[in-house]
N, CA and C atoms as an extended XYZ file, in Angstrom:
372
Properties=species:S:1:pos:R:3:atomname:S:1:resname:S:1:resid:I:1 pbc="F F F"
N        -7.294      -34.380      -45.724 N   SER     1
C        -8.742      -34.296      -45.571 CA  SER     1
C        -9.065      -33.737      -44.185 C   SER     1
N       -10.262      -33.266      -44.033 N   VAL     2
C       -10.700      -32.728      -42.735 CA  VAL     2
C       -10.650      -33.822      -41.671 C   VAL     2
N       -11.098      -35.020      -42.006 N   LEU     3
C       -11.092      -36.111      -41.033 CA  LEU     3
C        -9.673      -36.428      -40.576 C   LEU     3
N        -8.742      -36.494      -41.490 N   THR     4
C        -7.345      -36.750      -41.132 CA  THR     4
C        -6.806      -35.628      -40.245 C   THR     4
N        -7.115      -34.398      -40.586 N   ALA     5
C        -6.630      -33.245      -39.817 CA  ALA     5
C        -7.164      -33.263      -38.386 C   ALA     5
N        -8.383      -33.766      -38.184 N   GLN     6
C        -8.967      -33.798      -36.844 CA  GLN     6
C        -8.189      -34.715      -35.909 C   GLN     6
N        -7.432      -35.660      -36.463 N   PHE     7
C        -6.636      -36.575      -35.657 CA  PHE     7
C        -5.142      -36.311      -35.812 C   PHE     7
N        -4.781      -35.168      -36.364 N   SER     8
C        -3.389      -34.839      -36.646 CA  SER     8
C        -2.853      -33.840      -35.635 C   SER     8
N        -1.869      -34.265      -34.865 N   LEU     9
C        -1.253      -33.375      -33.900 CA  LEU     9
C        -0.550      -32.218      -34.599 C   LEU     9
N         0.101      -32.503      -35.724 N   SER    10
C         0.823      -31.430      -36.422 CA  SER    10
C        -0.141      -30.389      -36.985 C   SER    10
N        -1.279      -30.822      -37.535 N   PHE    11
C        -2.258      -29.856      -38.032 CA  PHE    11
C        -2.815      -29.028      -36.873 C   PHE    11
N        -3.177      -29.696      -35.784 N   GLY    12
C        -3.734      -28.986      -34.630 CA  GLY    12
C        -2.774      -27.965      -34.060 C   GLY    12
N        -1.512      -28.348      -33.933 N   ALA    13
C        -0.512      -27.418      -33.396 CA  ALA    13
C        -0.318      -26.234      -34.337 C   ALA    13
N        -0.217      -26.508      -35.636 N   ALA    14
C        -0.023      -25.422      -36.602 CA  ALA    14
C        -1.219      -24.476      -36.622 C   ALA    14
N        -2.428      -25.032      -36.646 N   ALA    15
C        -3.630      -24.196      -36.678 CA  ALA    15
C        -3.751      -23.363      -35.408 C   ALA    15
N        -3.442      -23.950      -34.264 N   ALA    16
C        -3.519      -23.210      -33.006 CA  ALA    16
C        -2.488      -22.084      -32.971 C   ALA    16
N        -1.305      -22.332      -33.514 N   LEU    17
C        -0.290      -21.277      -33.549 CA  LEU    17
C        -0.702      -20.146      -34.486 C   LEU    17
N        -1.275      -20.478      -35.626 N   VAL    18
C        -1.669      -19.457      -36.600 CA  VAL    18
C        -2.886      -18.671      -36.119 C   VAL    18
N        -3.912      -19.375      -35.608 N   PHE    19
C        -5.180      -18.722      -35.278 CA  PHE    19
C        -5.373      -18.435      -33.787 C   PHE    19
N        -4.496      -18.967      -32.936 N   GLY    20
C        -4.607      -18.715      -31.506 CA  GLY    20
C        -5.576      -19.625      -30.796 C   GLY    20
N        -6.153      -20.602      -31.498 N   ASP    21
C        -7.130      -21.508      -30.904 CA  ASP    21
C        -7.283      -22.699      -31.831 C   ASP    21
N        -7.853      -23.754      -31.327 N   LEU    22
C        -8.219      -24.882      -32.176 CA  LEU    22
C        -9.694      -25.144      -31.910 C   LEU    22
N       -10.507      -24.773      -32.864 N   SER    23
C       -11.950      -24.865      -32.726 CA  SER    23
C       -12.521      -25.475      -34.008 C   SER    23
N       -13.811      -25.674      -34.083 N   PRO    24
C       -14.400      -26.182      -35.326 CA  PRO    24
C       -14.110      -25.300      -36.540 C   PRO    24
N       -13.849      -24.013      -36.321 N   GLN    25
C       -13.578      -23.099      -37.438 CA  GLN    25
C       -12.350      -23.525      -38.241 C   GLN    25
N       -11.366      -24.118      -37.576 N   GLU    26
C       -10.135      -24.488      -38.266 CA  GLU    26
C       -10.340      -25.650      -39.240 C   GLU    26
N       -11.480      -26.299      -39.178 N   PHE    27
C       -11.773      -27.419      -40.071 CA  PHE    27
C       -12.790      -27.044      -41.149 C   PHE    27
N       -13.085      -25.757      -41.254 N   ARG    28
C       -13.972      -25.257      -42.306 CA  ARG    28
C       -13.118      -24.663      -43.418 C   ARG    28
N       -13.656      -24.591      -44.638 N   PRO    29
C       -12.843      -24.282      -45.824 CA  PRO    29
C       -11.832      -23.140      -45.716 C   PRO    29
N       -12.227      -21.974      -45.288 N   ALA    30
C       -11.310      -20.832      -45.313 CA  ALA    30
C       -10.069      -21.075      -44.457 C   ALA    30
N       -10.262      -21.500      -43.246 N   ARG    31
C        -9.119      -21.721      -42.358 CA  ARG    31
C        -8.409      -23.033      -42.673 C   ARG    31
N        -9.161      -24.043      -43.049 N   PHE    32
C        -8.569      -25.352      -43.314 CA  PHE    32
C        -7.563      -25.277      -44.458 C   PHE    32
N        -7.833      -24.462      -45.441 N   ALA    33
C        -6.964      -24.351      -46.613 CA  ALA    33
C        -5.920      -23.239      -46.476 C   ALA    33
N        -5.814      -22.622      -45.310 N   ASP    34
C        -4.899      -21.507      -45.118 CA  ASP    34
C        -3.448      -21.935      -45.368 C   ASP    34
N        -2.777      -21.239      -46.249 N   ASP    35
C        -1.392      -21.568      -46.604 CA  ASP    35
C        -0.436      -21.450      -45.419 C   ASP    35
N        -0.715      -20.539      -44.484 N   ARG    36
C         0.172      -20.382      -43.324 CA  ARG    36
C         0.162      -21.642      -42.464 C   ARG    36
N        -1.030      -22.244      -42.301 N   VAL    37
C        -1.127      -23.474      -41.508 CA  VAL    37
C        -0.358      -24.586      -42.201 C   VAL    37
N        -0.566      -24.744      -43.494 N   ARG    38
C         0.112      -25.810      -44.247 CA  ARG    38
C         1.620      -25.636      -44.219 C   ARG    38
N         2.109      -24.412      -44.369 N   SER    39
C         3.553      -24.156      -44.347 CA  SER    39
C         4.142      -24.470      -42.983 C   SER    39
N         3.468      -24.019      -41.937 N   LEU    40
C         3.954      -24.264      -40.587 CA  LEU    40
C         3.899      -25.751      -40.253 C   LEU    40
N         2.820      -26.407      -40.637 N   GLU    41
C         2.690      -27.842      -40.360 CA  GLU    41
C         3.841      -28.627      -40.985 C   GLU    41
N         4.263      -28.225      -42.165 N   ALA    42
C         5.363      -28.916      -42.847 CA  ALA    42
C         6.687      -28.765      -42.097 C   ALA    42
N         6.816      -27.731      -41.279 N   LEU    43
C         8.047      -27.497      -40.526 CA  LEU    43
C         8.080      -28.227      -39.182 C   LEU    43
N         6.925      -28.691      -38.721 N   LEU    44
C         6.849      -29.305      -37.396 CA  LEU    44
C         7.422      -30.712      -37.400 C   LEU    44
N         8.165      -31.016      -36.350 N   GLN    45
C         8.669      -32.369      -36.128 CA  GLN    45
C         8.105      -32.834      -34.800 C   GLN    45
N         7.447      -33.979      -34.802 N   ILE    46
C         6.827      -34.499      -33.590 CA  ILE    46
C         7.483      -35.826      -33.256 C   ILE    46
N         7.969      -35.921      -32.021 N   GLU    47
C         8.641      -37.131      -31.575 CA  GLU    47
C         8.027      -37.573      -30.252 C   GLU    47
N         7.632      -38.836      -30.162 N   ALA    48
C         7.091      -39.374      -28.915 CA  ALA    48
C         8.229      -39.581      -27.923 C   ALA    48
N         7.956      -39.345      -26.648 N   ASP    49
C         8.947      -39.537      -25.601 CA  ASP    49
C         8.279      -40.314      -24.464 C   ASP    49
N         8.236      -41.643      -24.617 N   ALA    50
C         7.563      -42.503      -23.634 CA  ALA    50
C         8.239      -42.452      -22.273 C   ALA    50
N         9.541      -42.174      -22.222 N   ALA    51
C        10.241      -42.096      -20.945 CA  ALA    51
C         9.810      -40.858      -20.152 C   ALA    51
N         9.533      -39.777      -20.841 N   ARG    52
C         9.129      -38.538      -20.167 CA  ARG    52
C         7.672      -38.584      -19.716 C   ARG    52
N         6.843      -39.271      -20.491 N   TYR    53
C         5.413      -39.374      -20.182 CA  TYR    53
C         5.020      -40.850      -20.199 C   TYR    53
N         5.352      -41.602      -19.133 N   PRO    54
C         5.103      -43.048      -19.116 CA  PRO    54
C         3.641      -43.413      -18.867 C   PRO    54
N         3.310      -44.651      -19.221 N   GLY    55
C         1.993      -45.201      -18.906 CA  GLY    55
C         0.834      -44.490      -19.552 C   GLY    55
N         1.028      -43.947      -20.734 N   GLY    56
C        -0.064      -43.280      -21.422 CA  GLY    56
C        -0.340      -41.873      -20.908 C   GLY    56
N         0.496      -41.385      -19.992 N   GLN    57
C         0.338      -40.016      -19.487 CA  GLN    57
C         0.481      -39.043      -20.649 C   GLN    57
N        -0.403      -38.075      -20.707 N   ARG    58
C        -0.352      -37.111      -21.808 CA  ARG    58
C         0.503      -35.915      -21.435 C   ARG    58
N         1.230      -35.452      -22.417 N   GLY    59
C         2.045      -34.271      -22.217 CA  GLY    59
C         2.915      -34.052      -23.429 C   GLY    59
N         3.522      -32.894      -23.492 N   ALA    60
C         4.386      -32.574      -24.625 CA  ALA    60
C         5.324      -31.443      -24.241 C   ALA    60
N         6.459      -31.438      -24.892 N   VAL    61
C         7.369      -30.307      -24.826 CA  VAL    61
C         7.355      -29.702      -26.215 C   VAL    61
N         6.944      -28.466      -26.308 N   LEU    62
C         6.885      -27.775      -27.592 CA  LEU    62
C         8.110      -26.889      -27.715 C   LEU    62
N         8.792      -27.000      -28.827 N   GLY    63
C         9.992      -26.206      -29.023 CA  GLY    63
C         9.972      -25.524      -30.376 C   GLY    63
N        10.684      -24.429      -30.463 N   ALA    64
C        10.776      -23.697      -31.728 CA  ALA    64
C        12.109      -22.958      -31.769 C   ALA    64
N        12.652      -22.860      -32.966 N   LEU    65
C        13.849      -22.064      -33.191 CA  LEU    65
C        13.378      -20.758      -33.818 C   LEU    65
N        13.476      -19.678      -33.061 N   VAL    66
C        12.979      -18.380      -33.502 CA  VAL    66
C        14.137      -17.392      -33.485 C   VAL    66
N        14.454      -16.875      -34.647 N   ALA    67
C        15.552      -15.903      -34.783 CA  ALA    67
C        16.825      -16.408      -34.109 C   ALA    67
N        17.109      -17.703      -34.301 N   GLY    68
C        18.323      -18.292      -33.756 CA  GLY    68
C        18.264      -18.672      -32.295 C   GLY    68
N        17.140      -18.444      -31.645 N   GLN    69
C        16.989      -18.763      -30.224 CA  GLN    69
C        16.001      -19.914      -30.065 C   GLN    69
N        16.383      -20.924      -29.248 N   HIS    70
C        15.490      -22.055      -29.001 CA  HIS    70
C        14.529      -21.696      -27.873 C   HIS    70
N        13.241      -21.755      -28.164 N   LEU    71
C        12.200      -21.496      -27.170 CA  LEU    71
C        11.447      -22.796      -26.922 C   LEU    71
N        11.077      -23.075      -25.670 N   SER    72
C        10.309      -24.288      -25.401 CA  SER    72
C         9.363      -24.062      -24.231 C   SER    72
N         8.331      -24.887      -24.202 N   VAL    73
C         7.362      -24.868      -23.112 CA  VAL    73
C         6.845      -26.296      -22.949 C   VAL    73
N         6.610      -26.699      -21.715 N   GLU    74
C         6.087      -28.033      -21.446 CA  GLU    74
C         4.609      -27.926      -21.089 C   GLU    74
N         3.815      -28.847      -21.642 N   GLN    75
C         2.375      -28.861      -21.372 CA  GLN    75
C         1.986      -30.252      -20.905 C   GLN    75
N         1.418      -30.340      -19.734 N   GLY    76
C         0.934      -31.611      -19.210 CA  GLY    76
C        -0.521      -31.822      -19.608 C   GLY    76
N        -1.236      -32.507      -18.775 N   ALA    77
C        -2.643      -32.803      -19.037 CA  ALA    77
C        -3.435      -31.507      -19.215 C   ALA    77
N        -4.465      -31.579      -20.040 N   VAL    78
C        -5.325      -30.433      -20.299 CA  VAL    78
C        -6.772      -30.809      -20.008 C   VAL    78
N        -7.614      -29.817      -19.893 N   THR    79
C        -9.025      -30.062      -19.643 CA  THR    79
C        -9.576      -31.012      -20.696 C   THR    79
N       -10.232      -32.040      -20.234 N   GLY    80
C       -10.765      -33.068      -21.119 CA  GLY    80
C       -10.010      -34.375      -20.980 C   GLY    80
N        -8.770      -34.324      -20.481 N   ASP    81
C        -8.004      -35.539      -20.217 CA  ASP    81
C        -8.567      -36.215      -18.972 C   ASP    81
N        -8.287      -37.523      -18.830 N   ALA    82
C        -8.695      -38.251      -17.628 CA  ALA    82
C        -8.103      -37.558      -16.406 C   ALA    82
N        -8.942      -37.309      -15.424 N   GLY    83
C        -8.494      -36.615      -14.223 CA  GLY    83
C        -8.595      -35.105      -14.320 C   GLY    83
N        -8.875      -34.600      -15.507 N   CYS    84
C        -9.011      -33.148      -15.723 CA  CYS    84
C       -10.342      -32.862      -16.424 C   CYS    84
N       -11.383      -33.521      -15.965 N   GLU    85
C       -12.679      -33.361      -16.603 CA  GLU    85
C       -13.210      -31.937      -16.398 C   GLU    85
N       -13.824      -31.380      -17.433 N   PRO    86
C       -14.377      -30.029      -17.299 CA  PRO    86
C       -15.640      -30.040      -16.445 C   PRO    86
N       -15.858      -28.948      -15.743 N   GLY    87
C       -17.069      -28.811      -14.950 CA  GLY    87
C       -18.225      -28.332      -15.815 C   GLY    87
N       -19.431      -28.319      -15.266 N   PRO    88
C       -20.609      -27.901      -16.038 CA  PRO    88
C       -20.472      -26.510      -16.661 C   PRO    88
N       -19.888      -25.569      -15.930 N   GLN    89
C       -19.735      -24.209      -16.462 CA  GLN    89
C       -18.761      -24.188      -17.634 C   GLN    89
N       -17.694      -25.006      -17.551 N   ASP    90
C       -16.729      -25.094      -18.649 CA  ASP    90
C       -17.388      -25.671      -19.900 C   ASP    90
N       -18.207      -26.701      -19.708 N   LEU    91
C       -18.906      -27.319      -20.850 CA  LEU    91
C       -19.880      -26.333      -21.487 C   LEU    91
N       -20.607      -25.607      -20.663 N   LEU    92
C       -21.552      -24.625      -21.177 CA  LEU    92
C       -20.817      -23.528      -21.947 C   LEU    92
N       -19.709      -23.045      -21.414 N   ALA    93
C       -18.937      -22.000      -22.097 CA  ALA    93
C       -18.426      -22.494      -23.446 C   ALA    93
N       -17.949      -23.724      -23.499 N   LYS    94
C       -17.458      -24.284      -24.765 CA  LYS    94
C       -18.606      -24.416      -25.767 C   LYS    94
N       -19.733      -24.914      -25.308 N   TYR    95
C       -20.896      -25.057      -26.174 CA  TYR    95
C       -21.318      -23.693      -26.735 C   TYR    95
N       -21.370      -22.697      -25.872 N   GLN    96
C       -21.790      -21.361      -26.313 CA  GLN    96
C       -20.792      -20.769      -27.304 C   GLN    96
N       -19.521      -20.986      -27.074 N   THR    97
C       -18.498      -20.479      -27.991 CA  THR    97
C       -18.658      -21.092      -29.376 C   THR    97
N       -18.862      -22.400      -29.430 N   TYR    98
C       -18.886      -23.102      -30.708 CA  TYR    98
C       -20.233      -23.016      -31.436 C   TYR    98
N       -21.285      -22.598      -30.752 N   THR    99
C       -22.599      -22.552      -31.401 CA  THR    99
C       -23.249      -21.180      -31.356 C   THR    99
N       -22.520      -20.169      -30.925 N   ARG   100
C       -23.128      -18.861      -30.675 CA  ARG   100
C       -23.773      -18.214      -31.904 C   ARG   100
N       -23.377      -18.576      -33.096 N   HIS   101
C       -23.940      -17.951      -34.285 CA  HIS   101
C       -24.982      -18.827      -34.968 C   HIS   101
N       -25.493      -19.811      -34.263 N   HIS   102
C       -26.442      -20.730      -34.876 CA  HIS   102
C       -27.738      -20.726      -34.062 C   HIS   102
N       -28.757      -20.100      -34.579 N   ALA   103
C       -30.019      -19.939      -33.845 CA  ALA   103
C       -30.642      -21.286      -33.495 C   ALA   103
N       -30.572      -22.257      -34.395 N   GLY   104
C       -31.148      -23.577      -34.134 CA  GLY   104
C       -30.486      -24.261      -32.955 C   GLY   104
N       -29.181      -24.146      -32.836 N   MET   105
C       -28.469      -24.756      -31.712 CA  MET   105
C       -28.800      -24.042      -30.408 C   MET   105
N       -28.960      -22.734      -30.463 N   ALA   106
C       -29.329      -21.979      -29.263 CA  ALA   106
C       -30.705      -22.416      -28.763 C   ALA   106
N       -31.650      -22.601      -29.682 N   ALA   107
C       -32.998      -23.048      -29.305 CA  ALA   107
C       -32.963      -24.462      -28.742 C   ALA   107
N       -32.152      -25.335      -29.353 N   TRP   108
C       -32.026      -26.714      -28.892 CA  TRP   108
C       -31.463      -26.736      -27.470 C   TRP   108
N       -30.442      -25.917      -27.212 N   ARG   109
C       -29.840      -25.845      -25.887 CA  ARG   109
C       -30.877      -25.448      -24.843 C   ARG   109
N       -31.666      -24.428      -25.154 N   LEU   110
C       -32.688      -23.991      -24.206 CA  LEU   110
C       -33.708      -25.091      -23.944 C   LEU   110
N       -34.108      -25.794      -24.996 N   ALA   111
C       -35.078      -26.877      -24.827 CA  ALA   111
C       -34.515      -27.983      -23.940 C   ALA   111
N       -33.250      -28.332      -24.140 N   VAL   112
C       -32.632      -29.377      -23.323 CA  VAL   112
C       -32.539      -28.919      -21.876 C   VAL   112
N       -32.063      -27.694      -21.665 N   LEU   113
C       -31.906      -27.200      -20.297 CA  LEU   113
C       -33.240      -27.073      -19.577 C   LEU   113
N       -34.293      -26.809      -20.319 N   GLU   114
C       -35.615      -26.673      -19.704 CA  GLU   114
C       -36.362      -28.002      -19.656 C   GLU   114
N       -35.700      -29.088      -20.094 N   GLY   115
C       -36.324      -30.402      -20.035 CA  GLY   115
C       -37.405      -30.613      -21.073 C   GLY   115
N       -37.399      -29.828      -22.148 N   GLN   116
C       -38.446      -29.936      -23.155 CA  GLN   116
C       -38.035      -30.755      -24.369 C   GLN   116
N       -36.775      -31.157      -24.454 N   ALA   117
C       -36.316      -31.908      -25.620 CA  ALA   117
C       -36.899      -33.322      -25.569 C   ALA   117
N       -37.469      -33.728      -26.653 N   VAL   118
C       -38.055      -35.060      -26.737 CA  VAL   118
C       -37.603      -35.720      -28.028 C   VAL   118
N       -37.415      -37.019      -28.003 N   GLY   119
C       -37.045      -37.739      -29.225 CA  GLY   119
C       -35.594      -37.515      -29.590 C   GLY   119
N       -35.276      -37.805      -30.849 N   GLN   120
C       -33.910      -37.693      -31.317 CA  GLN   120
C       -33.550      -36.261      -31.665 C   GLN   120
N       -32.270      -35.947      -31.446 N   ALA   121
C       -31.778      -34.636      -31.874 CA  ALA   121
C       -31.745      -34.617      -33.393 C   ALA   121
N       -32.083      -33.491      -33.973 N   ARG   122
C       -32.071      -33.373      -35.435 CA  ARG   122
C       -31.025      -32.357      -35.835 C   ARG   122
N       -30.423      -32.614      -36.955 N   HIS   123
C       -29.469      -31.652      -37.510 CA  HIS   123
C       -30.269      -30.695      -38.372 C   HIS   123
N       -30.195      -29.386      -38.072 N   PRO   124
C       -30.990      -28.427      -38.849 CA  PRO   124
C       -30.545      -28.329      -40.299 C   PRO   124
């Protein structure tokens, strides 16, 4: 299900590898049902390594066997993790990326930034 996929590291990794990003688009029908993501996700093995990342520290070593060669990369904390909070410009850029094709969201953003938003936010 979409809800399960939103909390699935294997789905997120597979979708990011296939599409080059992990955004709301990957949870919409066309991309969510993509056979390439499902096939790749089935090949992924995820193992926790508490010794390498102690005390709840976030990080991962990503590895792949490609044409007989083992490739790997280590990723530590990312923007959004504790201690790596995004700045206002980063938040605005993310908002614009994810809502750029929705006129109602663009109008809502302008109203909020101009201090004109009143009452509860409504879903268009």
